N, C-alpha and C positions, 0 to 999 in steps of 0.2 A: 222518445216522447210518445205518450199514449194519445191516440187520436181523440179520445174523449175530452182531452184538455181543451180542444177547440170549442166544444159546446159551452164551456164556462166563460168564454170571451167573445163569442160571436152570436148575436141575437138570431133566433130562429135557425140555428145551425142544423144542417141535414148531413147525415153520413153519406159520403160518396165514395164508392169503391175505386173509381178512377183517380180520385185525389190521393187516396191511401197508396194505390199502386205507384203513382208518380213519386210520392215522397220516398217510398221504399227503394224505387229504382235509382233515384238521385243519391240517396244515402249509400247504396251499394256501390255506385260508380265512384263516389268520392273516396270511399274506403279502399277501393281497388285501384285508385288513381288512373281511371280511364275516362275517356270522353263519352258524352251521351247526348243524343238529340231526341227531343220529345215533342210530339204533336198531340195536343189535347183540345177537345171541343169547348165551346162556350158553356159556362156554368160548372166547369170542373173544379174551380178554385185553384187555378194554376199558380197564382202569385204566392200564396201561403204554402203551397205544395213544394215550391222550390226554395222559398226563403227559410223555412224552419229547419229542414235537414242541412241546408248549406251553412246556416249560421251556427247550428249546433256543432257541426264538424269543424268550422273555422275557429270557433272559440276554443274547442278542445285541443286543436292543433296549432293554435296561435297563428292563424293565417288571416289575410285580408280578403274581402269580397268586393268585386266590382259588379254592379247591376246596371246594365245598359238597356235603355228603352228607345222607342222610336218617336214618342210624342210627349209633349209637356203634360198632357192629361194623365198619362201613365206614371210620370214622375211624381205628380202631385198625389196620385192615389197611393203610391208607395210611401211617400213621406207623411201624409196626413192620415192614412187609414191602415195600410197593411203592416208597415214597420212597427208602429206602436202596438198593434195586436201581437205581432211576432215577439216583441220584447216582453209582453206580459206572459205569453205562453212558454217561452224559453226560460223566463224568470232569471235571466242573467243580464248583467249590465254590458251593453256594447254601444258604441257611438256610430252615428251615420251622418253623411253629409251629401248635399246636392252640389255637384260641380257643373258649372255652366261655362259657356264660351266667354272669352275675355271681354267682348264688346257688350256684355250684359252688365258690366260694372262701371261705376262712375270713376273717372280719373280726377283725383283731387287737384293736381296741378292745372289741368285744363279748366276745371271748375273755377278755381281761383282766378285764372287768367281771363277767362271769357265772361263768366257769370258775375262773380264778385268784382271783377275789374271793370265791368261795364264797357267792355271793348267790342261788344256786338252791335252792329248797325241794325236797329230794329225798325227802321223807317218803312221797310217793305213787309213787315210782319203783320199777320192777321191779329185780330183781338184775341183769338183762342191761343195763338202762339205766345202772345205777350202774357196771358194768364199763366201759361205753363212756365214761362221764364220766372215769373214772380214766385210760383210755388217751388220751383227748383232751387231758388236762392235760399229758402228756408230749409227744405228737405236736405240739401247737400251739406248743411251745417250740422244736422241732427242725426242723419242716418247712421246706423251701426254697421250695416253690411254693404251699402252702396249699390244694391241690386235694383235695377230699374223695375223689376216685378213688384217692388214695394209700392210703386206709385199708384195712386187711385185712378189713373187714367192712362190711356195709351199715348205715350209721349211722342211728339212729332219727330219723325226720323231725322229731319234736318237739324233740329235742335240737339237731339241726343248724339248725333255724329260729332258734334263740336266738343262734347265733354266726355265721351265714352273712352274707356281704357282700350288701347290698341298697341300692338308691337311696333307699329310704324312711328308713333310719337312718344313711345316710352323712353325715358332718359336713364332707366336702369339705376345703377348705384349713384349716379349724379343727381337724381331727382330729389329735391328738397322735401318731398312728401313720401319718400320711399317707406319709412316706418309706418305710415298711415295708409298705405296703398291697399284698397279693398281687394283687388285681384290677388296680390301677394299674400294677404291675410288668409284668403280662401284657400290658396295653395298650401299654406302652412298647416291649416286645419286638415287638409287632404292627407298629409303625411301621417297624421295621428289617428285618422278615422278608421274604424274597423270595417265599415261598409261604405262604399261610394256609389252614389246614383248619378248617372250621366247619360247623355244621348249617344247613339252609335258613332256619330261623327267625332266627338271628343275622345271616345274610347280608341278609335282607330288612329287618332293623332298622337296618342301617348305611347 
Protein backbone atom coordinates (compact mmCIF):
# COMPACT_ATOMS: atom_id res chain seq x y z
CA UNK A 1 0.00 0.00 0.00
CA UNK A 2 1.20 3.47 -0.89
CA UNK A 3 1.35 5.65 2.24
CA UNK A 4 -0.26 8.46 0.25
CA UNK A 5 -3.51 6.46 0.41
CA UNK A 6 -3.82 7.51 4.05
CA UNK A 7 -4.19 11.16 3.07
CA UNK A 8 -7.33 10.32 1.08
CA UNK A 9 -9.11 8.88 4.10
CA UNK A 10 -7.71 10.77 7.11
CA UNK A 11 -8.54 14.49 7.53
CA UNK A 12 -5.44 16.65 8.04
CA UNK A 13 -3.17 13.66 7.47
CA UNK A 14 0.53 14.29 8.14
CA UNK A 15 3.32 12.09 6.85
CA UNK A 16 5.17 10.47 9.76
CA UNK A 17 8.39 8.62 9.09
CA UNK A 18 7.95 6.61 12.31
CA UNK A 19 4.57 5.37 11.10
CA UNK A 20 5.99 4.28 7.75
CA UNK A 21 8.94 2.56 9.43
CA UNK A 22 6.56 0.70 11.74
CA UNK A 23 4.37 -0.45 8.86
CA UNK A 24 7.37 -1.69 6.92
CA UNK A 25 8.84 -3.48 9.95
CA UNK A 26 5.56 -5.28 10.62
CA UNK A 27 5.13 -6.24 6.99
CA UNK A 28 8.67 -7.63 6.85
CA UNK A 29 8.21 -9.60 10.08
CA UNK A 30 5.00 -11.18 8.80
CA UNK A 31 6.56 -12.14 5.49
CA UNK A 32 9.58 -13.62 7.29
CA UNK A 33 7.34 -15.37 9.87
CA UNK A 34 9.16 -13.88 12.82
CA UNK A 35 7.98 -12.15 15.99
CA UNK A 36 8.39 -8.43 16.48
CA UNK A 37 8.08 -6.05 19.44
CA UNK A 38 7.63 -2.35 18.70
CA UNK A 39 7.59 0.64 21.02
CA UNK A 40 6.38 3.89 19.49
CA UNK A 41 5.63 7.28 20.96
CA UNK A 42 2.35 9.17 21.17
CA UNK A 43 1.23 10.57 17.84
CA UNK A 44 2.94 7.93 15.72
CA UNK A 45 -0.33 6.56 14.38
CA UNK A 46 0.37 3.12 15.80
CA UNK A 47 -3.06 1.58 15.29
CA UNK A 48 -3.21 2.04 11.52
CA UNK A 49 0.50 1.26 11.31
CA UNK A 50 -0.09 -2.26 12.56
CA UNK A 51 -3.62 -2.79 11.21
CA UNK A 52 -2.95 -2.10 7.55
CA UNK A 53 0.07 -4.35 6.89
CA UNK A 54 -1.36 -7.08 9.12
CA UNK A 55 -4.72 -7.11 7.38
CA UNK A 56 -3.17 -6.98 3.92
CA UNK A 57 -0.96 -9.96 4.79
CA UNK A 58 -3.82 -11.88 6.46
CA UNK A 59 -6.19 -11.42 3.52
CA UNK A 60 -3.51 -12.43 1.02
CA UNK A 61 -2.59 -15.52 3.05
CA UNK A 62 -6.13 -16.37 4.21
CA UNK A 63 -5.25 -15.98 7.89
CA UNK A 64 -7.22 -14.63 10.85
CA UNK A 65 -6.15 -11.70 13.04
CA UNK A 66 -6.68 -11.22 16.78
CA UNK A 67 -6.27 -7.69 18.09
CA UNK A 68 -6.15 -7.45 21.88
CA UNK A 69 -6.38 -4.23 23.87
CA UNK A 70 -6.25 -3.26 27.51
CA UNK A 71 -9.21 -0.89 27.68
CA UNK A 72 -12.77 -0.54 26.40
CA UNK A 73 -11.86 2.89 25.00
CA UNK A 74 -9.24 1.34 22.73
CA UNK A 75 -11.71 -1.32 21.61
CA UNK A 76 -14.23 1.36 20.70
CA UNK A 77 -11.58 3.35 18.84
CA UNK A 78 -10.74 0.27 16.78
CA UNK A 79 -14.35 -0.56 15.97
CA UNK A 80 -15.70 2.91 15.37
CA UNK A 81 -12.72 4.70 13.86
CA UNK A 82 -9.62 2.76 12.86
CA UNK A 83 -11.08 -0.42 11.33
CA UNK A 84 -13.54 1.46 9.06
CA UNK A 85 -10.61 3.61 7.85
CA UNK A 86 -8.43 0.54 7.32
CA UNK A 87 -11.22 -1.08 5.31
CA UNK A 88 -11.39 1.91 2.96
CA UNK A 89 -7.61 2.06 2.56
CA UNK A 90 -7.14 -1.65 1.89
CA UNK A 91 -10.23 -1.62 -0.34
CA UNK A 92 -10.95 -5.27 0.34
CA UNK A 93 -13.84 -6.81 2.17
CA UNK A 94 -13.13 -8.30 5.59
CA UNK A 95 -15.26 -8.86 8.66
CA UNK A 96 -14.44 -7.93 12.24
CA UNK A 97 -16.08 -8.64 15.57
CA UNK A 98 -15.79 -7.49 19.16
CA UNK A 99 -15.65 -10.45 21.55
CA UNK A 100 -16.50 -9.74 25.17
CA UNK A 101 -16.63 -11.76 28.34
CA UNK A 102 -19.65 -13.99 28.81
CA UNK A 103 -21.19 -11.92 31.61
CA UNK A 104 -21.67 -8.99 29.22
CA UNK A 105 -24.52 -10.88 27.54
CA UNK A 106 -28.11 -11.40 28.60
CA UNK A 107 -29.18 -14.97 29.37
CA UNK A 108 -32.58 -15.51 27.75
CA UNK A 109 -33.55 -18.31 30.13
CA UNK A 110 -32.82 -16.27 33.24
CA UNK A 111 -34.46 -13.24 31.67
CA UNK A 112 -37.68 -15.17 31.10
CA UNK A 113 -37.57 -16.78 34.55
CA UNK A 114 -36.83 -13.67 36.57
CA UNK A 115 -37.92 -10.62 34.59
CA UNK A 116 -40.87 -11.87 32.57
CA UNK A 117 -41.82 -14.42 35.19
CA UNK A 118 -42.08 -11.67 37.79
CA UNK A 119 -40.32 -13.90 40.31
CA UNK A 120 -38.10 -11.12 41.67
CA UNK A 121 -38.97 -9.72 45.07
CA UNK A 122 -38.78 -5.98 44.43
CA UNK A 123 -40.02 -4.90 47.85
CA UNK A 124 -36.53 -3.76 48.84
CA UNK A 125 -35.67 -2.20 45.47
CA UNK A 126 -35.07 1.51 45.04
CA UNK A 127 -37.15 3.52 42.58
CA UNK A 128 -34.15 3.57 40.21
CA UNK A 129 -33.84 -0.22 40.31
CA UNK A 130 -37.56 -0.57 39.56
CA UNK A 131 -37.18 1.76 36.56
CA UNK A 132 -34.31 -0.35 35.28
CA UNK A 133 -36.37 -3.53 35.62
CA UNK A 134 -39.18 -1.98 33.60
CA UNK A 135 -36.73 -0.96 30.87
CA UNK A 136 -35.11 -4.40 30.83
CA UNK A 137 -38.49 -6.06 30.28
CA UNK A 138 -38.83 -4.25 26.95
CA UNK A 139 -35.15 -4.31 25.97
CA UNK A 140 -34.78 -8.04 26.56
CA UNK A 141 -37.55 -8.78 24.07
CA UNK A 142 -36.17 -6.53 21.33
CA UNK A 143 -32.37 -6.63 21.60
CA UNK A 144 -30.51 -8.25 18.72
CA UNK A 145 -27.23 -8.89 20.49
CA UNK A 146 -28.13 -8.96 24.19
CA UNK A 147 -25.07 -6.88 25.05
CA UNK A 148 -25.47 -4.78 28.19
CA UNK A 149 -23.40 -2.04 26.52
CA UNK A 150 -26.53 -1.33 24.44
CA UNK A 151 -28.33 -0.08 27.54
CA UNK A 152 -28.57 3.73 27.83
CA UNK A 153 -27.65 3.56 31.51
CA UNK A 154 -25.21 1.71 33.75
CA UNK A 155 -27.30 -1.22 34.85
CA UNK A 156 -27.40 -2.03 38.55
CA UNK A 157 -24.94 -4.86 39.22
CA UNK A 158 -27.37 -6.77 41.47
CA UNK A 159 -30.02 -6.75 38.76
CA UNK A 160 -27.66 -7.70 35.95
CA UNK A 161 -26.17 -10.60 37.91
CA UNK A 162 -29.62 -12.19 38.01
CA UNK A 163 -29.96 -12.28 34.22
CA UNK A 164 -26.41 -12.35 32.85
CA UNK A 165 -25.00 -15.29 30.94
CA UNK A 166 -22.63 -17.38 33.03
CA UNK A 167 -21.04 -20.82 32.86
CA UNK A 168 -22.34 -21.54 36.36
CA UNK A 169 -26.01 -21.39 35.38
CA UNK A 170 -25.73 -22.39 31.72
CA UNK A 171 -27.77 -25.48 30.85
CA UNK A 172 -25.90 -26.04 27.61
CA UNK A 173 -27.70 -28.33 25.17
CA UNK A 174 -30.59 -28.73 27.62
CA UNK A 175 -31.41 -25.02 27.54
CA UNK A 176 -34.74 -24.28 25.80
CA UNK A 177 -33.24 -21.02 24.53
CA UNK A 178 -29.99 -22.48 23.20
CA UNK A 179 -30.74 -21.50 19.59
CA UNK A 180 -31.41 -17.92 20.70
CA UNK A 181 -28.43 -17.64 23.09
CA UNK A 182 -26.70 -14.29 22.61
CA UNK A 183 -23.38 -15.60 23.92
CA UNK A 184 -23.40 -18.62 21.60
CA UNK A 185 -24.39 -16.46 18.64
CA UNK A 186 -21.41 -14.19 19.29
CA UNK A 187 -19.12 -17.20 19.46
CA UNK A 188 -20.50 -18.50 16.16
CA UNK A 189 -19.73 -15.15 14.52
CA UNK A 190 -16.26 -15.33 16.06
CA UNK A 191 -15.52 -18.46 14.03
CA UNK A 192 -16.22 -16.68 10.74
CA UNK A 193 -14.73 -13.24 11.49
CA UNK A 194 -11.49 -12.26 9.75
CA UNK A 195 -10.43 -10.04 12.65
CA UNK A 196 -11.38 -10.34 16.31
CA UNK A 197 -11.07 -7.52 18.83
CA UNK A 198 -10.93 -8.52 22.50
CA UNK A 199 -9.23 -7.63 25.76
CA UNK A 200 -6.06 -9.30 27.02
CA UNK A 201 -7.93 -11.40 29.59
CA UNK A 202 -10.19 -13.06 27.02
CA UNK A 203 -7.25 -13.64 24.68
CA UNK A 204 -5.27 -15.43 27.38
CA UNK A 205 -8.30 -17.58 28.24
CA UNK A 206 -8.68 -18.90 24.70
